[in-house]
Each structure stands twice: as structure tokens, then as C-alpha cells.
N, C-alpha and C positions, 0 to 999 in steps of 0.2 A: 599410384601412390599407396604405400602400405598403411595399416591402421595407426602405427606409432607416429609416422610423419603427419598423418591427418590430425591426430591428437595434439601434437606439438603446434601445428598451425592454428587449430581452434583455440588452444590455451593462450596463444599470443594475442588473441582478440581481446579488446578492453572490457567486453561485457561477459557475464556468466550465463546469460540466456541468449538464444538465437532464434530467429525466424528462418523460414526456408530461404528467403532472399539473402539474409545474413550469411547463411551457410554457402550459398552460391558464390557470393563475393569472396568469402574466406578461402574456399577451395578452388576458386576460379573454374567453376563448372557451368556449362550452358544450361539454360532452363529445360531444354529438351530431355536431358538425362539426369537432372538434379533430383527429381523425386525418387528415381530408382536407386541412386547413390545413397540418399537419405534413408530409404527403406532398408538397404543392406547394412549401412552403418548402425542403424537402430537394432536390427536383428543380431548383429555381432556384438552389441553392447558398447560400441564406441560413443554413441550419443543416446540420450534418453528422451522420449517424447513426454512432455509435461501436459499437453492438452492446449487447445485454443491456438494451435499453430506454433507453439513454443517448444524449444528443445534445450537440454543442457548436456554438458560433456560428461563422459564416464568419470566417476570418482569425485565429482563436484557435489558438495552438499548445498542445496539451495532451499532456503526456508520460504514459506508462503509470503512472509513479510518482504523478503528480498525480491521475490517475483513481483509483488504488488508495486514496489517502487520502480521497477525497471520497465514494465510493459505499458504504462499509461502515463504520458508526460503532459504537462507537469502535474505532479501529485505528491502528497505526503500522507503518511500513516496518521490516523486520528481517530476520533470518536471512541467507541467502546474498546477497540483494539489497544489504544494507548492507555485509556483509563483503567483497563483490566491489568495491563502489565505494570502500571504504576501503583496499583493497589487502591485506586479511587473507587472502583466498583468491584464487587466480589464475584460478579458473573464472568465466565470465560466465554467470549463470543465464539460462535461456530464459523463465523465469517471474518475475513480481514477487511477492515474498513479504511478507506483512504478518501482524501478530499482532493478535488481536481478543478481546474478552470474549464475543462472540457465537459461535454454533456455526461450525465449520469450513465453508468455502465456497470455491467455485472458479467463476470466470466468465471467458469470453473476450470481450475488448473490443478493438476495433481490431487484431485479429490476435494479441493477446498475452494469455496466461492470467494472471489475477490470483488468487493463492492466499492464503487467509486461514486461519491456524491459531488455534484457540481455546486460550486460556490462562486459568488461574485468576486471580481478581481480585488476590490478594496478589502475583502475579508481573507485574502490568500496571503497569510503571514503567520509568524509565531511558530516556526519549525526550525529544526537544525539538521545537519547532515552527519550521518554516522556510517562510514564505509559507503556502500552503494544505496543507502536508504535515506529518505527524508522523513523525519519524525516530528510530530507536533509536540510542543511542550504540554504537560498535563493541563495547564490552565487553558491553553488554546483548544485542546481536545474537548474540554468541558464546554467552552463557549460554542464550539462547532456543534456539539451534541444538543445544547439548549436551542441553538438556531434551528436545527432540523426537527426538534421536538415542537417548537413554535410553528413550524410549517406542517406538522402532522405526519412527518416522514419517519421519525424515530420515537422511541419511548424508553423510559427508565423510571424506576421507583426512586424518588428522591430520598427516601428513608435508607436506602442501601448505599448511598454515597458517603464516603469518608473523605471529607474536604480538609482534614487537618494538615495534609501535606502540601496544600496549594498555597501559592504566593498571592495573597489578596491584592497587593498593589498591582501586580501584573494583570490579574483578573479585571480589576476596575479600570485600568488603563486600556487594556485590549478590547473591552466591551464597547468602547465609545463608537466605533464605526458600525456596530451591529444595529439592526432595527429594534424598535421599542419592545416588541414581544419577547425578544431574547433578553433584553435588559430586565424586563419584568420577571422572567423566570429566574434570573440571577438574584434578584431581590428576594424572591420567594424562598431561596435557599437559606436565608438568614445566616450568612457567613459569620456575623459577629457573635452569634450564640454558640458557635462550634469551637 
């Protein structure tokens, strides 16, 4: 099969990222010769190795956020990643943060660390889907951050937060299932004064 036909087959696949197993199924290649085929496709530029056993197809632009949403299920972008993009914090995190029901996990792909924080099922809500990504609403990202601050896992300077864009009704509705330390941090933010 020539490179053009291989590209067409890969582009028909519903995901933009692939594992070795995915490529074996897509190309209908037995495991014995699969690694050699992948090596050759990579050298010829048909596919690109992203790291952590993940590949993308030539000409496809894949952002770290898209990668994060596709490789660890279920998960949604949250914490400082969302708060930075929405202008709630002025820091630009060097890592991409996601929330998952699975155990906490960290992987480096394409030179960027993807960090997954585990959360209880009853706190796994407050996100929407955009293309192939699941993204927390900024209110939920803040509550997730306060939750992990209360557990000693994350930090942030409260003085650097711009809470003017947040929906206070959502915040106080969504904080109900969170433990009391998270609620206490939310009260400390003194949202009514901002």
C-alpha cells in the first residue's frame, strides 16, 4: 500500500491521535510487522510520533489540549488551564491540566506535560464539549482548583484571581457537593466584594 492510500485510510479514522494498536487495526497489519511499518511511516513523514505511544497523521495540527482530551477517558480540561484561557488567572501554566475519574496521571507528549487529577464521581460535572474536547466552565475550573488547594495538591495566589467574569449563582450551586474545606476557600474569596 502506498503512502497516499495509507494517509487516506488513517484520515477516515474518527480520532486524530492513534496508538500502535489503532494503527494496526486501521492498516490491517499483524503485530509482528507493525512496529517496522510504523517506523518507516514515521521516517517518511506520513505519521508523526508525539510521545507516550501516541501518533498523529501528517498535516494534522494537534494542540496539547486536544491531545489531553483524547488520551485519558473520561476527562475534561480544568484547573489553571481553563482559568488562564478565560482570563481568571494571569498565569500561563506550563502544563495542561485535566480532571478525570481515573487515577491521577502525568505524561509528556510533544514536549508538554499533561496532568490529570482524579476527582470523585459526584464532583465530575460542569463541563461542555467543543469539537473533540471536554472543557470545564470557568466556575467549575475554579471549584476544582479550590478542591485541590484544600487537599494540598495545587496552589494559587487569591490576589491574582479576577473573579468578575464568573457566574456567582453557578458557583454557589455547584459548590454544594464539594467538601467543607472547598466551601471555606470559596467563602474566603469574598465574591460579594468583587
